[in-house]
ZAMARGU-4260 file (C-alpha; in steps of 0.2 Angstrom, whole numbers, plus 5000, padded with zeros to 4 digits):
<rodrens>
0) 5543/5511/4651 | 5535/5498/4663 | 5520/5497/4652 | 5530/5495/4636 | 5541/5481/4644
5) 5526/5472/4650 | 5518/5474/4633 | 5533/5466/4625 | 5535/5452/4638 | 5516/5448/4637
10) 5517/5446/4618 | 5534/5438/4615 | 5531/5422/4624 | 5514/5420/4616 | 5522/5423/4599
15) 5535/5410/4602 | 5522/5396/4606 | 5512/5402/4590 | 5528/5402/4579 | 5532/5384/4585
20) 5515/5378/4581 | 5511/5375/4599 | 5498/5388/4602 | 5479/5388/4598 | 5472/5405/4592
25) 5465/5407/4610 | 5482/5410/4616 | 5486/5425/4605 | 5469/5432/4608 | 5474/5435/4626
30) 5486/5448/4621 | 5473/5461/4617 | 5462/5455/4631 | 5475/5458/4644 | 5485/5473/4637
35) 5471/5484/4630 | 5464/5487/4648 | 5482/5491/4654 | 5484/5504/4640 | 5468/5512/4645
40) 5472/5513/4663 | 5489/5521/4659 | 5480/5534/4648 | 5468/5538/4662 | 5482/5539/4675
45) 5492/5551/4664 | 5477/5562/4661 | 5474/5564/4679 | 5492/5566/4683 | 5495/5579/4669
50) 5480/5589/4675 | 5486/5590/4693 | 5503/5596/4687 | 5494/5609/4675 | 5484/5617/4689
55) 5497/5615/4702 | 5486/5604/4714 | 5500/5596/4724 | 5487/5586/4735 | 5478/5579/4720
60) 5495/5574/4712 | 5501/5565/4728 | 5484/5556/4730 | 5484/5550/4712 | 5502/5544/4714
65) 5498/5535/4730 | 5482/5527/4723 | 5492/5521/4707 | 5509/5517/4714 | 5507/5498/4712
70) 5501/5501/4694 | 5515/5513/4690 | 5529/5501/4696 | 5522/5487/4685 | 5518/5475/4699
75) 5500/5481/4701 | 5496/5478/4683 | 5483/5463/4684 | 5474/5453/4671 | 5456/5447/4671
80) 5450/5429/4669 | 5452/5421/4653 | 5459/5404/4646 | 5476/5408/4654 | 5470/5415/4671
85) 5457/5403/4678 | 5448/5407/4694 | 5450/5394/4708 | 5434/5386/4714 | 5442/5384/4731
90) 5443/5397/4745 | 5459/5407/4742 | 5467/5411/4759 | 5484/5417/4753 | 5490/5431/4742
95) 5491/5423/4725 | 5477/5425/4713 | 5476/5420/4694 | 5480/5436/4683 | 5492/5443/4696
100) 5511/5442/4698 | 5518/5431/4711 | 5521/5440/4728 | 5539/5440/4734 | 5544/5426/4746
105) 5560/5419/4753 | 5565/5400/4753 | 5581/5390/4753 | 5587/5382/4737 | 5590/5364/4743
110) 5605/5360/4731 | 5617/5374/4737 | 5608/5380/4753 | 5607/5398/4746 | 5592/5409/4752
115) 5583/5415/4736 | 5568/5425/4731 | 5557/5411/4724 | 5547/5422/4713 | 5563/5427/4703
120) 5574/5412/4705 | 5568/5403/4690 | 5574/5414/4675 | 5562/5419/4661 | 5565/5406/4648
125) 5548/5406/4640 | 5542/5391/4650 | 5528/5388/4661 | 5532/5384/4679 | 5523/5371/4689
130) 5526/5372/4708 | 5521/5358/4719 | 5518/5362/4738 | 5519/5348/4751 | 5523/5347/4769
135) 5530/5329/4769 | 5538/5324/4753 | 5537/5305/4758 | 5519/5306/4762 | 5515/5315/4745
140) 5526/5303/4735 | 5511/5294/4727 | 5504/5310/4721 | 5520/5317/4714 | 5525/5300/4706
145) 5508/5298/4697 | 5510/5316/4690 | 5528/5315/4685 | 5526/5298/4677 | 5511/5304/4666
150) 5519/5320/4662 | 5533/5310/4654 | 5522/5299/4643 | 5509/5302/4629 | 5495/5297/4641
155) 5494/5315/4646 | 5492/5331/4636 | 5506/5339/4646 | 5517/5325/4641 | 5512/5326/4623
160) 5516/5345/4623 | 5532/5342/4631 | 5537/5330/4617 | 5531/5342/4604 | 5540/5357/4612
165) 5556/5347/4615 | 5556/5342/4596 | 5554/5360/4591 | 5568/5366/4602 | 5579/5353/4595
170) 5576/5359/4578 | 5576/5377/4582 | 5585/5380/4599 | 5585/5397/4607 | 5599/5409/4602
175) 5614/5409/4614 | 5614/5424/4625 | 5629/5433/4633 | 5622/5430/4651 | 5619/5411/4648
180) 5635/5407/4657 | 5627/5415/4673 | 5609/5410/4670 | 5613/5392/4666 | 5597/5388/4656
185) 5600/5370/4656 | 5597/5369/4675 | 5578/5374/4671 | 5576/5363/4655 | 5581/5346/4661
190) 5565/5337/4656 | 5555/5349/4646 | 5557/5364/4635 | 5539/5370/4639 | 5538/5367/4658
195) 5550/5370/4673 | 5545/5359/4688 | 5548/5365/4706 | 5545/5357/4723 | 5542/5367/4739
200) 5542/5359/4756 | 5544/5365/4774 | 5552/5348/4779 | 5568/5349/4790 | 5583/5347/4778
205) 5589/5331/4786 | 5573/5322/4783 | 5573/5323/4764 | 5586/5321/4750 | 5585/5324/4731
210) 5586/5305/4729 | 5569/5303/4737 | 5560/5313/4723 | 5552/5306/4707 | 5564/5306/4692
215) 5557/5322/4685 | 5559/5332/4701 | 5576/5324/4704 | 5582/5331/4688 | 5574/5347/4692
220) 5586/5349/4707 | 5589/5367/4705 | 5571/5371/4708 | 5569/5361/4724 | 5566/5373/4739
225) 5565/5372/4758 | 5552/5384/4765 | 5562/5387/4781 | 5567/5405/4782 | 5552/5415/4786
230) 5563/5427/4797 | 5570/5433/4780 | 5553/5438/4774 | 5547/5456/4776 | 5531/5449/4784
235) 5540/5435/4793 | 5530/5422/4783 | 5534/5406/4775 | 5531/5405/4756 | 5517/5392/4759
240) 5508/5403/4771 | 5511/5419/4761 | 5506/5411/4744 | 5493/5399/4749 | 5487/5404/4766
245) 5495/5388/4773 | 5491/5370/4770 | 5484/5357/4782 | 5496/5342/4786 | 5491/5331/4772
250) 5486/5344/4760 | 5495/5347/4743 | 5494/5361/4731 | 5499/5365/4713 | 5502/5383/4706
255) 5504/5385/4688 | 5513/5401/4683 | 5514/5408/4665 | 5531/5412/4657 | 5529/5431/4661
260) 5527/5427/4679 | 5508/5429/4681 | 5498/5416/4691 | 5488/5405/4679 | 5479/5392/4689
265) 5479/5386/4707 | 5472/5371/4716 | 5474/5360/4731 | 5470/5342/4736 | 5466/5335/4753
270) 5480/5322/4753 | 5494/5316/4742 | 5487/5300/4736 | 5489/5292/4719 | 5470/5295/4715
275) 5472/5314/4719 | 5488/5314/4708 | 5478/5307/4693 | 5465/5321/4697 | 5479/5334/4696
280) 5485/5327/4679 | 5468/5329/4672 | 5466/5346/4679 | 5482/5352/4672 | 5478/5344/4655
285) 5461/5353/4654 | 5470/5370/4658 | 5484/5368/4646 | 5474/5361/4632 | 5463/5376/4632
290) 5477/5386/4624 | 5491/5375/4618 | 5493/5362/4604 | 5502/5345/4606 | 5507/5343/4588
</rodrens>
C-alpha cells in the first residue's frame, strides 16, 4: 500500500506540471528512474519475506523485517541523483539529503505561536517548497531581499515560472476539495502557484516581526517559523541542527523541497549579503530550469 501511494504521489505532481505545459521531458523521465528501483526493492523484500514464512524461519523473518522496516513504512524509500535530486558540493553535516524525505523536526509557527511538525505543516498542494534558514533575519535581509525581488520579476527563471504557473492556475484552478476549509490552501499560495516560501530562524520572538520581512515572505506569514522548541523534538535538537548540522553565525542556507516532500537541492552561503543573494537566485534558476518550462 505504501509503495502504491508513493507511486501515485510521485507521478501525480509531475503530470500536473506536464499537463499545464510547465515541464520539460526530463521531469516525467524521473518517474521511471525513481520508482522502478523501488518496485524491484519491494519484489526482493517480498520474496525473502515469503520464503522465511514458507520455511518457518522466525529469525530470518524478524531480521528481514528489521533490516527493511524503514522501506516498509515508506519513509525509507530513497531516490538516486537526477535532475530533481542534486548532490550538494558542500559537506553535509545534517540529516537532510537530496532524494530523501525530510526528517521530522519541531518548530513554532510565528503567526499563532503553535508548535508544529515543520516537515508536514505545509500541505501537499503540488508546489515546491523553498526554505530559507538564517540566524538573524535583520543581518540576512540583503540576501532575502535580493532573492524575493528577483523571484517576483521576469529577470529570474523562477519569477517567469511563477508568472506562467499563476496564469495556468487562473485559467484552470484546482478543483475544490472538502478539506479546503481546514487546509486553507490560500495561506500557502499568496504569491506563487508553483512555490511556497518559508523562513526559519532561531531569533528570539521579541526581536523580529512579520513586518521586518521582504514582501514575498511577509505574504507567506503562515510559513514563518521560529526554531525555538528543541525540547519537543525526540532528539532534543533544533531544526537547524537536525536538518543542516547547524549554521555559523552569519551563514544562511536554502533547502528546495519537491511537491512530494523529497529534498531536491541544498546549499549554504557564508553570509547574507546581496551578492550571495544574487548567487542563490542563479543557483535556483539553474536547478529549476533543468526540468521546468517558463512558458
